NUPAMI-652772 format. One record per residue: residue number from 0; residue in one letter; chain; x, y negated, z of N, C-alpha, C in turn. Coordinates in Angstrom, 3 decimals. Example, Ala and Ser with C-alpha at 12.3 -4.5 7.8 and 13.67 -1.06 7.14 Angstrom:
<sites>
(site 0 'A' 'A' (13.190 5.690 7.800) (12.300 4.500 7.800) (13.200 3.300 7.800)) (site 1 'S' 'A' (12.850 2.250 7.080) (13.670 1.060 7.140) (12.900 -0.030 7.870)) 
</sites>
This chain:
<sites>
(site 0 'M' 'A' (-12.555 -144.970 128.377) (-12.710 -145.294 126.968) (-12.703 -144.007 126.151)) (site 1 'T' 'A' (-13.656 -143.884 125.272) (-13.682 -142.715 124.403) (-12.907 -143.006 123.126)) (site 2 'T' 'A' (-12.497 -141.938 122.462) (-11.750 -142.092 121.213) (-12.649 -141.904 120.001)) (site 3 'D' 'A' (-13.937 -141.770 120.218) (-14.865 -141.520 119.115) (-15.000 -142.716 118.171)) (site 4 'N' 'A' (-14.719 -143.912 118.653) (-14.891 -145.099 117.815) (-13.583 -145.571 117.171)) (site 5 'I' 'A' (-12.545 -144.726 117.206) (-11.266 -145.062 116.586) (-11.289 -144.618 115.124)) (site 6 'V' 'A' (-10.894 -145.520 114.236) (-10.775 -145.149 112.825) (-9.343 -145.390 112.369)) (site 7 'I' 'A' (-8.951 -144.651 111.362) (-7.629 -144.794 110.767) (-7.674 -145.952 109.782)) (site 8 'I' 'A' (-6.620 -146.739 109.715) (-6.537 -147.810 108.720) (-6.209 -147.145 107.393)) (site 9 'G' 'A' (-7.212 -147.057 106.544) (-7.127 -146.281 105.315) (-5.992 -146.655 104.390)) (site 10 'E' 'A' (-5.788 -147.940 104.174) (-4.719 -148.388 103.269) (-3.354 -147.941 103.765)) (site 11 'K' 'A' (-3.152 -147.994 105.066) (-1.861 -147.576 105.633) (-1.689 -146.063 105.513)) (site 12 'L' 'A' (-2.757 -145.321 105.734) (-2.669 -143.867 105.592) (-2.333 -143.495 104.150)) (site 13 'R' 'A' (-3.012 -144.108 103.197) (-2.742 -143.819 101.784) (-1.278 -144.124 101.451)) (site 14 'L' 'A' (-0.761 -145.229 101.960) (0.630 -145.592 101.732) (1.574 -144.559 102.345)) (site 15 'E' 'A' (1.297 -144.136 103.568) (2.160 -143.168 104.243) (2.156 -141.819 103.523)) (site 16 'I' 'A' (1.015 -141.420 103.002) (0.948 -140.171 102.239) (1.765 -140.312 100.960)) (site 17 'A' 'A' (1.626 -141.441 100.282) (2.382 -141.687 99.052) (3.880 -141.744 99.346)) (site 18 'R' 'A' (4.267 -142.336 100.462) (5.688 -142.413 100.840) (6.290 -141.033 101.033)) (site 19 'R' 'A' (5.458 -140.052 101.289) (5.918 -138.682 101.452) (5.862 -137.906 100.131)) (site 20 'G' 'A' (5.474 -138.604 99.065) (5.435 -137.981 97.757) (4.337 -136.955 97.599)) (site 21 'M' 'A' (3.263 -137.131 98.330) (2.185 -136.139 98.326) (0.905 -136.727 97.748)) (site 22 'T' 'A' (0.126 -135.867 97.151) (-1.224 -136.246 96.753) (-2.120 -136.113 97.984)) (site 23 'L' 'A' (-3.304 -136.676 97.901) (-4.245 -136.523 99.018) (-4.569 -135.055 99.236)) (site 24 'A' 'A' (-4.745 -134.309 98.138) (-5.077 -132.881 98.245) (-3.944 -132.095 98.895)) (site 25 'A' 'A' (-2.706 -132.382 98.500) (-1.560 -131.683 99.089) (-1.420 -132.022 100.571)) (site 26 'F' 'A' (-1.645 -133.294 100.902) (-1.562 -133.700 102.299) (-2.658 -133.019 103.116)) (site 27 'A' 'A' (-3.858 -132.973 102.580) (-4.970 -132.322 103.285) (-4.633 -130.863 103.576)) (site 28 'K' 'A' (-4.072 -130.186 102.584) (-3.704 -128.781 102.772) (-2.632 -128.648 103.840)) (site 29 'K' 'A' (-1.610 -129.494 103.771) (-0.519 -129.458 104.748) (-1.041 -129.738 106.156)) (site 30 'A' 'A' (-1.996 -130.663 106.270) (-2.559 -131.026 107.572) (-3.631 -130.043 108.041)) (site 31 'D' 'A' (-4.012 -129.125 107.168) (-5.064 -128.153 107.468) (-6.395 -128.833 107.790)) (site 32 'V' 'A' (-6.717 -129.827 106.955) (-8.011 -130.491 107.037) (-8.608 -130.515 105.631)) (site 33 'S' 'A' (-9.870 -130.796 105.544) (-10.513 -130.814 104.237) (-10.135 -132.079 103.464)) (site 34 'L' 'A' (-10.181 -131.963 102.150) (-9.953 -133.130 101.310) (-11.020 -134.185 101.589)) (site 35 'R' 'A' (-12.210 -133.748 101.897) (-13.294 -134.673 102.242) (-12.928 -135.509 103.479)) (site 36 'A' 'A' (-12.294 -134.865 104.455) (-11.886 -135.587 105.667) (-10.785 -136.600 105.353)) (site 37 'I' 'A' (-9.826 -136.218 104.500) (-8.758 -137.148 104.114) (-9.345 -138.320 103.341)) (site 38 'N' 'A' (-10.273 -138.034 102.444) (-10.928 -139.121 101.702) (-11.656 -140.070 102.641)) (site 39 'A' 'A' (-12.312 -139.525 103.641) (-12.990 -140.383 104.626) (-11.966 -141.253 105.351)) (site 40 'A' 'A' (-10.849 -140.644 105.756) (-9.829 -141.377 106.510) (-9.199 -142.491 105.668)) (site 41 'V' 'A' (-8.901 -142.224 104.389) (-8.264 -143.264 103.572) (-9.249 -144.367 103.184)) (site 42 'H' 'A' (-10.524 -144.140 103.446) (-11.519 -145.195 103.246) (-11.974 -145.789 104.581)) (site 43 'S' 'A' (-11.161 -145.552 105.617) (-11.401 -146.087 106.969) (-12.754 -145.688 107.538)) (site 44 'R' 'A' (-13.226 -144.517 107.141) (-14.458 -143.993 107.732) (-14.086 -143.069 108.889)) (site 45 'P' 'A' (-14.963 -142.922 109.858) (-14.645 -142.099 111.028) (-14.383 -140.633 110.665)) (site 46 'V' 'A' (-13.412 -140.047 111.350) (-13.152 -138.616 111.268) (-13.048 -138.086 112.687)) (site 47 'A' 'A' (-13.186 -136.809 112.841) (-13.165 -136.188 114.165) (-11.805 -136.387 114.838)) (site 48 'P' 'A' (-11.797 -136.467 116.167) (-10.532 -136.609 116.877) (-9.510 -135.526 116.514)) (site 49 'A' 'A' (-9.955 -134.292 116.332) (-9.034 -133.206 115.956) (-8.421 -133.471 114.589)) (site 50 'T' 'A' (-9.205 -134.042 113.697) (-8.700 -134.382 112.363) (-7.656 -135.482 112.469)) (site 51 'R' 'A' (-7.920 -136.493 113.285) (-6.935 -137.562 113.486) (-5.633 -137.004 114.029)) (site 52 'R' 'A' (-5.722 -136.067 114.972) (-4.514 -135.460 115.533) (-3.735 -134.693 114.466)) (site 53 'R' 'A' (-4.441 -133.954 113.627) (-3.764 -133.186 112.571) (-3.104 -134.114 111.556)) (site 54 'I' 'A' (-3.764 -135.201 111.223) (-3.185 -136.178 110.294) (-1.921 -136.771 110.905)) (site 55 'L' 'A' (-1.989 -137.203 112.146) (-0.834 -137.793 112.818) (0.309 -136.797 112.927)) (site 56 'T' 'A' (0.008 -135.586 113.321) (1.039 -134.552 113.441) (1.723 -134.300 112.098)) (site 57 'T' 'A' (0.950 -134.268 111.041) (1.522 -134.025 109.715) (2.375 -135.203 109.274)) (site 58 'L' 'A' (1.936 -136.417 109.540) (2.752 -137.587 109.213) (4.082 -137.547 109.967)) (site 59 'Q' 'A' (4.066 -137.050 111.188) (5.294 -136.959 111.977) (6.202 -135.836 111.482)) (site 60 'R' 'A' (5.615 -134.735 110.999) (6.399 -133.578 110.549) (7.009 -133.759 109.171)) (site 61 'V' 'A' (6.321 -134.469 108.278) (6.785 -134.627 106.902) (7.447 -135.992 106.765)) (site 62 'A' 'A' (8.736 -135.977 106.522) (9.496 -137.225 106.444) (9.202 -137.970 105.143)) (site 63 'P' 'A' (9.197 -139.290 105.202) (9.064 -140.068 103.963) (10.251 -139.803 103.042)) (site 64 'L' 'A' (10.015 -139.928 101.758) (11.086 -139.760 100.788) (12.055 -140.924 100.908)) (site 65 'D' 'A' (13.319 -140.677 100.611) (14.310 -141.747 100.714) (14.414 -142.566 99.436)) (site 66 'G' 'A' (13.652 -142.238 98.451) (13.662 -142.982 97.201) (14.347 -142.228 96.079)) (site 67 'S' 'A' (15.326 -141.389 96.408) (16.038 -140.680 95.349) (15.142 -139.690 94.622)) (site 68 'E' 'A' (14.094 -139.234 95.271) (13.176 -138.292 94.638) (12.328 -138.955 93.559)) (site 69 'L' 'A' (12.393 -140.274 93.481) (11.600 -140.999 92.495) (12.280 -141.043 91.130)) (site 70 'F' 'A' (13.529 -140.589 91.069) (14.298 -140.695 89.842) (14.703 -139.314 89.342)) (site 71 'A' 'A' (14.906 -139.212 88.033) (15.331 -137.953 87.427) (16.432 -138.253 86.425)) (site 72 'V' 'A' (17.279 -137.268 86.223) (18.309 -137.406 85.197) (17.656 -137.042 83.873)) (site 73 'V' 'A' (17.813 -137.919 82.900) (17.198 -137.726 81.589) (18.290 -137.503 80.566)) (site 74 'D' 'A' (18.098 -136.511 79.720) (19.038 -136.252 78.643) (18.859 -137.325 77.585)) (site 75 'S' 'A' (19.817 -138.223 77.502) (19.689 -139.353 76.569) (19.816 -138.938 75.110)) (site 76 'S' 'A' (20.267 -137.710 74.863) (20.376 -137.259 73.464) (19.043 -136.801 72.908)) (site 77 'R' 'A' (18.067 -136.613 73.790) (16.724 -136.202 73.344) (15.985 -137.399 72.823)) (site 78 'K' 'A' (15.288 -137.200 71.731) (14.470 -138.278 71.173) (13.126 -138.290 71.870)) (site 79 'S' 'A' (12.634 -139.482 72.126) (11.329 -139.569 72.762) (10.246 -139.264 71.749)) (site 80 'A' 'A' (9.157 -138.732 72.262) (8.052 -138.331 71.386) (7.241 -139.512 70.925)) 
</sites>
């Protein structure tokens, strides 16, 4: 069986990138692949096997955020604009 006909499930990839707090561009840079390749992958279009390996390796290396990074301490004495 060849791996040429394997595609990434785009919605899941987009979710996993977001869970890591990254933009597609930042993830592409971290994975050392082109933004065009990441865009293809998140739209479930075929990408090269080497690209799939780099995406998987990067997902394994970069841990998802635990949720605390989604919040910030706000100075309540400041008036909103």
